[in-house]
N, C-alpha and C positions, 0 to 999 in steps of 0.2 A: 453604567450597564455593557457588558461585554459585546464582541462582535456576535459572537455566536447566541448569546441570551437574546440579543435584538432579534436575530434574526429567526429563532425558534419562536418568539413571539409573533412575529409577522406571518408564520406559516401554522399557527396554531397549535403548537407542538410543546406547549408549556403544561398542559394538564393531560393525564391519561385515567380518566375516571374509570372505576370498576364497571359503570352501568352508562350505556346509552353512548359510548364514545365512537368517533368515526375511525375508519382505517386511515392512518397518516402516515405521511411517507416525508424521510428527511429530503431536502432539495439536491439535485445534482449540481454540479459547479454553473451550468449554464443557467438553470432556474436562480440560482443564489446571484449572479450578476443581475438579472431582470428583476429580483426582489430589492436589490440594493437601488436599482435605477427608479424603482417605483415605490421607495419605502414611505412616500407622503400619501400614499393611497390609503382609503378605510381598509381596515383588517378584514379578512374574509371571515364569514359565517361558519364555513364549513371547508375542511382541507379536500381537494379532490384526491380521488384515490389514482392509481397508476393504472395504465390502459387494461382494460378488460376487468378492472377492480370493482368491487361492490361494497357500499358502507356497509358494515356489520355491527351486531351488538357483543362488543367484545373489549377489553381492557387493553389487548395488545395491539401494539403499533407496528405497521410493515414498513421496509424501507422499499424505495422505488427499484424496478428493475426493467430490463427489457420485457416485453410480453411474450410469453411463451407461445409457441404454435397451437391454435386452437384445436380442441379437441371435439370430437361429435357429442351431441348430447340429445337432451328431449326436444322435440320438434313442438314449437309454440309459435302460431301465427307466422309460419313460415322461417323463423328463426330458430337455430339450434342452441339450447341452453345447456351450459354443461351442468352436471351435478357437482356436489361438493367433492364426491369421491374421485370424480372427472380433474378436476381442479388440483386437487392434491397429488395425483399422479403426474400431471402437467408440471407441478413445482418438482415433483421429485426427479423427472427426466431433466429438468433445467438444471437443477442442483448437480445431479451426476456428472451432466456434460461439462458444467463448469470445473468440478473437481478435476476430472480428467485432462480439461484442457489448459487450466489457470492454476491449479492447485487450491488446496483446502485456506490459504491466508490470502486470496486476492479479495479486494472488497466487493466485487461481483459475485463471488461465493459465498463470503459471510451475509451479504444481504438475501441472496436467494435462501439460505438456511434460515435466516431469521423468518423470511416470509414463508416457507415451508412450516416450521413450527407454529407461526400464527394461525395457520390452516388447521394444522392439528388441532390446535386449542378450540377453535371455532367448531369443528368437528366432535368435539368430546374425546379426543385421542389424546387425554392430558399426559400420560406417562410419556409417550412420543413426543409431546410438545416439550416436557422438561429437559430430556435428552437433547435434542436439537438445539434448544435454548441455550444449555449448557456448553455444547459444543461452538455455537455461534459466539457466545461471549469470551471463551477462551481465545477464539481465533481474533476476535475484535480488540481484545487488550493487547494481544502481540503485535497486531497492525496499527491501531490507532491508539492505544495506550488508555489507561484508566479512565481520564476526565474527558475522553472526547465524547460528543454527543450522541453519536451513534452507539458507542459502548454503554452510555448511560439508558438509551434506549432499549437495548437488548437485555441489560441487566434487570430494568424494571419489568419487562415482560418475563423475564426468567422468576423473579420474585412473585409474581401474579401467579405464574403457572405453579409454583411451588406452593402457594397457598391453596390451589385448587385439587392438588393431589393430597393435601392433609398433610404438609411438611412445614409447621409454621416456624420451627428453629431454623430450619435451612433456609426459609424466606426471610427469616429477621436478619440473618447473616447479611443478605442482598439489599435489604432497606437500611441496615446500619451503613454500608458503604454509600449508597444514596444519600442518606441523612448527612452524613459528614460533608460529601462532595458539595452538595446544595447549600448546607448551612455556610460553608466555607466561600462559595462564589457568589450567593446570592442574598445570604443573611437568613436570619431565623424565621423573619415574617413573610417571606416569599410564599405565594401559596403552594409551589411544589415542595418547598421545604416542609411546609405544615402537613402536606399530603403524605410525604416519606415518614415523617415523625408518628402521624395517626396509624399508617400501617405498621410500622414498626411497634408501637403500642399494641395492637390487635394481635400480632404474631407472638408478642411476648406475653399477653393474657393468655392465648391460647395454648401457649407450652409451657405454661403454669410460673413464668417470672412475673409475678403480679405485682410486686413492689415496684420494679423497672418499668413495668406497664403504667401503674399509677404516676410515677414520675414523669413519663412523657406524655401521657395523656393531659395533666396538669401544665407542664409547659405549652403543648399545642393548644390548650384553652387559652392561654395568655396571649399566644401569637396570632390566631385566627382571626379573620375579619368578619367572616359571614355568621350570622346569628344561628343559622339553620345547622352550619357546621359546628358551631360551639356546643350546640344542644347535642348533636351525636356525639362529640366527644366527651360530653358529661355523661352521656349514658354509658357510653363504654368504661369511663372512668369508675362509674358506680357498678358495674358488672365485676370489675377487678377488684375493687373494694370489697365487695360481698365475698369474693373467692377467698380473699385474705381475712375474713372475719371482721373487718371494720365497717359494720353495718350502720354505725351512726353517721359515718362520713357519706356512706352510699346514700342513705336517707337524705342528707342535705343535698347532694347532687340531684337527687331525683326530685326534690321539692321545687329546686330552681327551675327545673326542665319543665315540670308541670305548670307552674307559675307562668312561665313564658309561652307555652303553647295553647293555655288558655287564651292569653291576650291574643294572641296572632290568629289561631284557628276556631276558638270556642271550646266550650267544655265537653261538646257533644261529638266532636272529631274523633275518628278512628284513632289517629296519632297521639291525640290527647288523652284518650281513655286507655291506650296501650300503657302511657307512662304513669298513669293513675293507677292502674292494675300493678304495674313494678312496684310502686311506691307502698301499695297495702302489703305486697309479699315481703317486701324490704322490712317491715314493721314486724311481721309475723317472724322472719329469721332473726330478728333483734330481740325477741321475746317480750314485745311490747303488744301483747294481744289485745289490750281494750283499744288502743290506737288503730291497730290493723282492722278490727271490726269496724270503726268509725269511717276510715279511710275507705275499705272495700264496700261497704254498705252504700255510700255516697257514689262511688263510681257505679255500684250495680243500679243504683235508681236512674243514673244518668244514663247508663246504657239502654235500660228498658225504655227510656223515653226517645232513643236514638236509634232503634233497633230496626228501620229501614234497610241499612245497609246488612247484606249477607255477613260480610265481615265483622260487623258489629254484632249480629246475634251469635256469631260464634264466641266473640270475646266475651259477650254476656255470659253463655253459659260456663266459661272458664271463672268468671267473677262468682257467679253464683256458687260453683265448688269451691273456691278459695275462701268466700264469705262464710259457708257453712264450716270449713277447717278453722278459720278464726274464732267462730263462734265455741267451738269445742275447746280450742286452746284457751279460752278465757272462761270456760266452764259453764257457758250458756247452751247446753245440749238440747233443750226444747226447741229454741230457735234455729239450731242447725238441723234439727230432725226436720223442721217445716221446710226447710230449703231442700233438703235430700228427698 
């Protein structure tokens, strides 16, 4: 394992999940020395943010920088709490000051630009986030090189931001680079490599490159260690196969996921029922109307018996509608009319 990889693992930066990630930071030289001196200590459960930072529900990772001067904000119990707009304004001032004093390709400037882009993404200013991440990536490549961990963090942030603004083809280009780098450095089965391959497959599927998407989904299924992640990958692969008209292959993937979720979660669980529903629709798409009726009728019956959850009730209505459609496709119009 390389020095940088070991260091990133100790600071919790090996993952940047799309949901429920914390705002993480690359360590400063002083922090690196401390980490190396304490590398036998237990791994931290959460990465502390930089001064004044707050953990957020975001995929983007921030790089540490000196805290900007505090701005006045909402008064809460004697403490002034800055709003998101105030924080963004402070980051903008910090960036402008660093550009004027140090230039655009100074490490502190790159850090400030990445963190400003992260704040924009958190606020929903997605296009502005993309623009700043693109600038930060170009500067990071010039200063650190393509394979540096800071460059990788910014590139991953840009990839997520491009997905957020609905540019899957552009995001795929960034995930391709990340996948190649991680596969070469850490191997195909590393969790970050699998994550990059999965995101690349998703972007390929969303941009219409379904055959390439299926190939990457299939490879990721072989390499992933987690049962839950493998199920997610199979669901993505089934969607890509359906887009390509490969309905029988999609059905095969859905049947495997359904069997696994029934064992793990039970047949009445919302996640199990959602896959059961998708399997019935896949049979309908494949022109196998009688089997679609059988699958959807069973799912509908299970959902009726598990309808205490509002989400299950909503799914039950969709199952009722699709079961009626399957009855019609099978020529069983009286049964379809009874549902409608």
